[in-house]
C-alpha positions as CSV (number, residue, x, y, z in Angstrom):
1,X,17.0,-3.5,-1.2
2,X,15.1,-0.9,0.8
3,X,11.6,-0.9,2.4
4,X,10.4,1.4,-0.3
5,X,11.3,-1.1,-3.1
6,X,8.4,-3.3,-1.8
7,X,5.9,-0.6,-2.6
8,X,6.5,0.2,-6.2
9,X,4.8,-1.0,-9.3
10,X,6.3,-1.6,-12.8
11,X,5.5,1.5,-14.9
12,X,4.9,-0.6,-18.1
13,X,2.2,-2.5,-16.3
14,X,0.5,0.7,-15.4
15,X,0.3,2.2,-18.9
16,X,3.1,4.6,-18.0
17,X,5.8,3.3,-20.3
18,X,6.0,6.6,-22.2
19,X,7.0,8.5,-19.1
20,X,10.7,7.7,-19.5
21,X,13.1,6.2,-21.9
22,X,13.9,3.3,-19.7
23,X,11.6,1.0,-17.7
24,X,10.6,2.8,-14.6
25,X,8.7,2.3,-11.4
26,X,5.5,3.8,-10.1
27,X,4.5,4.6,-6.5
28,X,0.8,4.2,-6.0
29,X,-0.5,5.5,-2.7
30,X,-3.6,4.4,-0.8
31,X,-4.7,1.0,-2.0
32,X,-1.7,0.6,-4.1
33,X,0.5,0.9,-1.0
34,X,-1.7,0.2,2.0
35,X,-3.5,-2.9,0.8
36,X,-1.8,-6.3,1.4
37,X,-1.8,-9.2,-1.0
38,X,-3.3,-12.6,-0.1
39,X,-3.4,-14.9,-3.1
40,X,-6.4,-16.7,-1.8
41,X,-8.5,-13.7,-0.8
42,X,-8.0,-11.1,-3.6
43,X,-11.2,-9.0,-3.6
44,X,-10.3,-5.9,-5.6
45,X,-8.8,-5.3,-9.0
46,X,-7.6,-2.3,-11.0
47,X,-10.0,-0.8,-13.4
48,X,-8.5,-1.3,-16.9
49,X,-9.2,2.3,-18.1
50,X,-6.1,4.4,-17.3
51,X,-7.0,7.8,-16.0
52,X,-4.7,10.4,-17.6
53,X,-5.4,14.1,-17.3
54,X,-3.0,16.8,-18.4
55,X,-5.6,19.4,-19.1
56,X,-5.0,21.4,-15.9
57,X,-1.8,23.0,-17.1
58,X,-0.2,23.8,-20.4
59,X,3.1,22.0,-20.9
60,X,4.7,24.9,-22.8
61,X,3.4,27.9,-20.7
62,X,2.7,26.9,-17.1
63,X,5.7,26.6,-14.7
64,X,3.8,24.0,-12.6
65,X,3.6,21.6,-15.5
66,X,5.4,18.3,-14.6
67,X,5.4,19.0,-10.9
68,X,2.6,16.5,-10.3
69,X,1.4,13.3,-11.9
70,X,-1.2,13.2,-14.7
71,X,-2.0,9.6,-14.0
72,X,-4.5,8.0,-11.5
73,X,-5.5,4.5,-10.7
74,X,-9.0,3.2,-9.9
75,X,-9.7,0.1,-7.9
76,X,-13.0,-1.8,-8.0
77,X,-14.4,-4.6,-5.9
78,X,-14.0,-7.9,-7.8
79,X,-16.5,-9.6,-5.4
80,X,-18.9,-8.6,-2.6
81,X,-16.9,-7.3,0.4
82,X,-18.6,-7.4,3.8
83,X,-18.0,-4.6,6.3
84,X,-15.0,-5.4,8.4
85,X,-13.2,-7.5,5.7
86,X,-9.6,-6.6,4.8
87,X,-8.9,-5.4,1.3
88,X,-6.5,-7.6,-0.6
89,X,-5.0,-7.0,-4.1
90,X,-2.9,-9.2,-6.3
91,X,0.8,-8.5,-6.2
92,X,1.4,-11.1,-8.9
93,X,3.3,-14.4,-8.6
94,X,6.5,-12.6,-9.4
95,X,6.3,-10.7,-6.2
96,X,6.0,-13.9,-4.1
97,X,8.6,-15.8,-6.0
98,X,11.4,-13.9,-4.2
99,X,13.4,-15.9,-1.7
100,X,12.0,-14.3,1.4
101,X,8.4,-15.0,0.3
102,X,8.9,-18.4,-1.3
103,X,6.9,-20.2,1.5
104,X,3.8,-18.0,1.1
105,X,0.9,-19.9,-0.4
106,X,0.0,-19.1,-4.0
107,X,-3.4,-19.1,-5.7
108,X,-2.8,-22.6,-7.1
109,X,-2.0,-23.8,-3.5
110,X,-5.4,-22.7,-2.3
111,X,-7.1,-24.2,-5.3
112,X,-5.4,-27.6,-4.7
113,X,-6.0,-27.2,-1.0
114,X,-9.8,-26.8,-1.6
115,X,-9.9,-30.1,-3.5
116,X,-7.9,-31.9,-0.7
117,X,-10.2,-30.2,1.9
118,X,-13.3,-31.7,0.3
119,X,-11.7,-35.2,0.2
120,X,-10.6,-35.0,3.9
121,X,-14.0,-33.7,4.9
122,X,-15.8,-36.6,3.1
123,X,-13.4,-39.1,4.6
124,X,-14.0,-37.9,8.1
125,X,-17.7,-37.9,7.6
126,X,-17.6,-41.5,6.5
127,X,-15.5,-42.4,9.5
128,X,-17.9,-40.8,11.9
129,X,-20.9,-42.4,10.2
130,X,-19.2,-45.8,10.7
131,X,-18.9,-45.1,14.4
132,X,-15.2,-44.7,14.3
133,X,-13.3,-42.2,16.4
134,X,-11.9,-39.1,14.6
135,X,-8.9,-37.6,16.4
136,X,-5.9,-35.3,15.8
137,X,-3.8,-38.2,14.4
138,X,-6.0,-38.3,11.3
139,X,-5.4,-34.7,10.6
140,X,-1.6,-35.0,11.2
141,X,-1.5,-37.9,8.8
142,X,-3.3,-36.0,6.0
143,X,-1.1,-32.9,6.6
144,X,2.1,-35.0,6.4
145,X,1.0,-36.7,3.1
146,X,0.1,-33.3,1.5
147,X,3.5,-31.9,2.6
148,X,5.3,-34.6,0.5
149,X,3.8,-33.0,-2.6
150,X,3.6,-29.3,-1.5
151,X,4.8,-27.8,1.7
152,X,3.0,-24.6,0.9
153,X,-0.4,-26.4,0.5
154,X,0.2,-28.4,3.6
155,X,0.8,-25.3,5.6
156,X,-2.9,-24.4,5.1
157,X,-4.2,-27.4,7.1
158,X,-4.5,-27.6,10.9
159,X,-3.2,-30.5,12.9
160,X,-6.0,-30.8,15.4
161,X,-9.6,-31.9,14.8
162,X,-11.0,-29.0,16.7
163,X,-9.1,-26.5,14.5
164,X,-10.2,-28.3,11.5
165,X,-13.9,-28.1,12.5
166,X,-13.5,-24.4,13.3
167,X,-12.1,-23.9,9.8
168,X,-15.2,-25.5,8.3
169,X,-17.3,-22.8,9.9
170,X,-15.6,-20.1,7.9
171,X,-17.0,-18.5,4.7
172,X,-18.2,-21.5,2.7
173,X,-16.4,-20.5,-0.5
174,X,-13.1,-19.5,1.1
175,X,-12.6,-21.8,4.1
176,X,-8.9,-22.4,3.6
177,X,-7.8,-18.8,2.9
178,X,-10.3,-17.4,5.4
179,X,-8.8,-19.4,8.2
180,X,-5.3,-17.9,7.6
181,X,-6.2,-14.3,8.5
182,X,-7.6,-12.6,11.6
183,X,-11.1,-11.2,11.7
184,X,-11.4,-8.1,13.8
185,X,-15.0,-7.1,14.6
186,X,-16.5,-3.9,13.2
187,X,-16.6,-2.5,16.8
188,X,-12.8,-3.1,17.1
189,X,-12.2,-1.4,13.8
190,X,-14.3,1.5,14.7
191,X,-12.5,2.0,18.0
192,X,-8.9,1.4,16.8
193,X,-8.9,2.3,13.1
194,X,-8.2,5.7,11.6
195,X,-10.5,7.2,9.0
196,X,-9.0,7.6,5.5
197,X,-12.0,9.2,3.7
198,X,-12.1,12.6,5.5
199,X,-10.6,14.2,2.4
200,X,-11.3,14.0,-1.4
201,X,-9.1,15.0,-4.3
202,X,-10.3,17.9,-6.5
203,X,-8.6,20.5,-8.6
204,X,-6.8,22.9,-6.2
205,X,-7.8,26.5,-5.8
206,X,-4.1,27.4,-5.9
207,X,-2.8,28.2,-9.3
208,X,-0.2,25.8,-10.7
209,X,-0.8,23.3,-7.9
210,X,-2.7,20.7,-9.8
211,X,-5.0,18.7,-7.5
212,X,-5.6,19.3,-3.8
213,X,-7.3,17.9,-0.8
214,X,-10.8,19.0,0.3
215,X,-12.7,18.2,3.4
216,X,-15.6,15.8,2.7
217,X,-17.2,16.6,6.0
218,X,-16.8,19.0,9.0
219,X,-13.4,18.4,10.7
220,X,-13.1,20.1,14.1
221,X,-10.0,21.8,15.2
222,X,-7.6,19.2,16.7
223,X,-9.2,16.2,15.0
224,X,-7.2,13.9,12.8
225,X,-7.6,14.7,9.1
226,X,-5.8,11.6,7.8
227,X,-3.1,9.1,8.9
228,X,0.1,9.1,6.8
229,X,2.2,6.0,7.0
230,X,5.7,7.0,6.0
231,X,8.1,4.9,3.9
232,X,11.8,5.7,4.3
233,X,14.2,6.2,1.4
234,X,17.6,6.0,3.0
235,X,19.5,7.9,0.3
236,X,17.8,10.8,-1.4
237,X,20.4,10.7,-4.2
238,X,18.6,7.6,-5.5
239,X,15.9,10.0,-6.8
240,X,18.3,12.0,-8.9
241,X,18.1,11.7,-12.7
242,X,21.1,11.6,-15.1
243,X,21.6,11.8,-18.8
244,X,21.2,8.4,-20.4
245,X,23.0,7.0,-23.4
246,X,22.3,3.9,-25.4
247,X,24.9,1.1,-25.1
248,X,24.3,-2.3,-26.8
249,X,20.5,-1.6,-27.0
250,X,20.4,-0.6,-23.3
251,X,20.0,2.8,-21.7
252,X,22.7,3.5,-19.1
253,X,24.0,6.6,-17.3
254,X,26.5,8.6,-19.3
255,X,29.9,8.1,-17.6
256,X,31.2,11.4,-19.1
257,X,28.3,13.4,-17.6
258,X,28.0,12.8,-13.8
259,X,26.0,15.9,-13.0
260,X,22.3,15.2,-12.3
261,X,19.8,16.7,-14.7
262,X,16.9,16.7,-12.2
263,X,15.0,14.8,-9.6
264,X,12.3,12.3,-9.9
265,X,8.7,13.4,-9.3
266,X,8.4,11.5,-6.0
267,X,10.8,14.0,-4.3
268,X,7.9,16.6,-4.4
269,X,5.9,14.4,-2.0
270,X,8.5,13.4,0.6
271,X,9.7,15.0,3.8
272,X,13.4,15.5,4.4
273,X,16.1,17.8,5.6
274,X,18.9,19.5,3.7
275,X,21.5,18.0,6.1
276,X,20.2,14.4,5.9
277,X,20.1,11.8,3.2
278,X,16.8,10.4,4.7
279,X,13.5,10.9,3.0
280,X,10.1,10.0,4.5
281,X,7.4,9.6,1.9
282,X,3.6,9.3,2.7
283,X,1.8,6.2,1.4
284,X,-1.7,7.6,1.9
285,X,-3.8,10.3,0.5
286,X,-1.9,12.8,2.7
287,X,0.2,13.5,-0.4
288,X,-2.6,15.5,-2.0
289,X,-2.6,18.1,0.8
290,X,-0.9,21.2,-0.7
291,X,1.5,23.7,0.8
292,X,0.1,27.0,2.2
293,X,1.9,29.7,4.1
294,X,1.0,33.0,5.5
295,X,4.5,34.3,4.5
296,X,3.3,34.4,0.8
297,X,0.0,34.9,-0.9
298,X,-0.5,31.6,-2.8
299,X,-4.0,32.6,-4.0
300,X,-7.1,30.6,-4.0
301,X,-8.4,29.6,-0.6
302,X,-4.8,30.0,0.7
303,X,-4.8,33.7,-0.3
304,X,-5.4,36.8,1.7
305,X,-3.0,35.9,4.5
306,X,-5.2,33.0,5.7
307,X,-2.3,30.6,6.2
308,X,-2.4,26.9,6.6
309,X,-5.3,25.0,8.2
310,X,-3.5,21.7,8.9
311,X,-0.4,20.7,10.7
312,X,1.9,17.7,11.0
313,X,2.2,15.7,14.2
314,X,4.0,12.5,15.0
315,X,1.4,9.9,15.8
316,X,2.5,9.2,19.3
317,X,-1.1,8.9,20.5
318,X,-2.0,6.4,17.8
319,X,1.1,4.5,17.1
320,X,2.8,3.5,20.3
321,X,6.1,2.6,18.6
322,X,6.6,6.2,17.3
323,X,8.7,7.3,20.3
324,X,11.0,4.3,19.9
325,X,11.5,5.0,16.1
326,X,12.3,8.6,16.6
327,X,15.3,7.7,18.7
328,X,16.8,5.4,16.1
329,X,20.1,6.3,14.3
330,X,20.2,6.4,10.5
331,X,21.8,3.0,10.4
332,X,19.2,1.5,12.7
333,X,16.4,3.0,10.6
334,X,17.5,1.0,7.6
335,X,16.4,-2.1,9.4
336,X,12.9,-0.9,10.4
337,X,10.3,-2.9,8.6
338,X,7.3,-0.9,9.7
339,X,6.6,2.6,8.3
340,X,6.7,5.7,10.4
341,X,3.4,7.5,11.1
342,X,2.4,11.0,11.6
343,X,-1.0,12.8,11.7
344,X,-2.4,16.1,10.6
345,X,-4.9,18.4,12.4
346,X,-7.2,20.8,10.6
347,X,-9.7,23.5,11.5
348,X,-13.0,24.1,9.9
349,X,-11.8,25.7,6.7
350,X,-12.7,23.8,3.5
351,X,-9.5,23.4,1.6
352,X,-6.4,21.8,3.1
């Protein structure tokens, strides 16, 4: 297991089963990596139409063919989403069936909990109407009874009457799941959040580069272009590809041919060092920002010796834990469960 393994999707589920001879995995940045999953509050879903575009380069002529993905995913809101609400996607039951997540409530737990909530509410109302006292003991009794049948469902219910009444003031249709998450104000998000929509993906002006990042609005020099949470791959050799042979209807590495035949596409989008096995791979739209150097004329808006208009910076001013992470050894970094961050600055030029 590695941190990165929690952020991949099955290729056959994403209509990418023809990309390799064996079942592969797909890394999906932005919502596919940044959005959490809450089985009771899923509010976006993937648009079924797979976006596949290989028209930018000719597979037989252009040297850049195969250096970037031809696939794209589109997410749409599956319900109305208010400003300030967190975005949640469905990771599937299989994701939560793993040992470390077995206690996380599933969709069925919230559905059963809603029925129980209605019954508890009706009982407490009848008790109050009869002039009887309602106290915490009633809630504890109900929670204990529910736990006999499902500990996951029982975990959704509070044990105090005040907490129960507070839960009833949540969104009418999602009282149980809504009470399990925090609700930062729009003001808090505005002050503490980092904008992800400063850049848009369009065809790059650099030949053979595929798509690129373009400024959607004026970005002043020194301003943050986009945050880039980094997921660590501890051993870059895991991205090497080897010749496969068929053994008992299964594709396995050829034991007689131990030389790699190439690297997986993901390597093009990660940061590393030739003397280290560690790779740091962005999980945001930072990956669409192309390389530009004044040491070589790359053409397009990068030509004429203009050089780059963006730079990498560790996010020490945004993420207070960065300084601590930078001092970790390779072995200690294996245990880090929160991605690294860095930021980019850009001047007023249009392309990035």
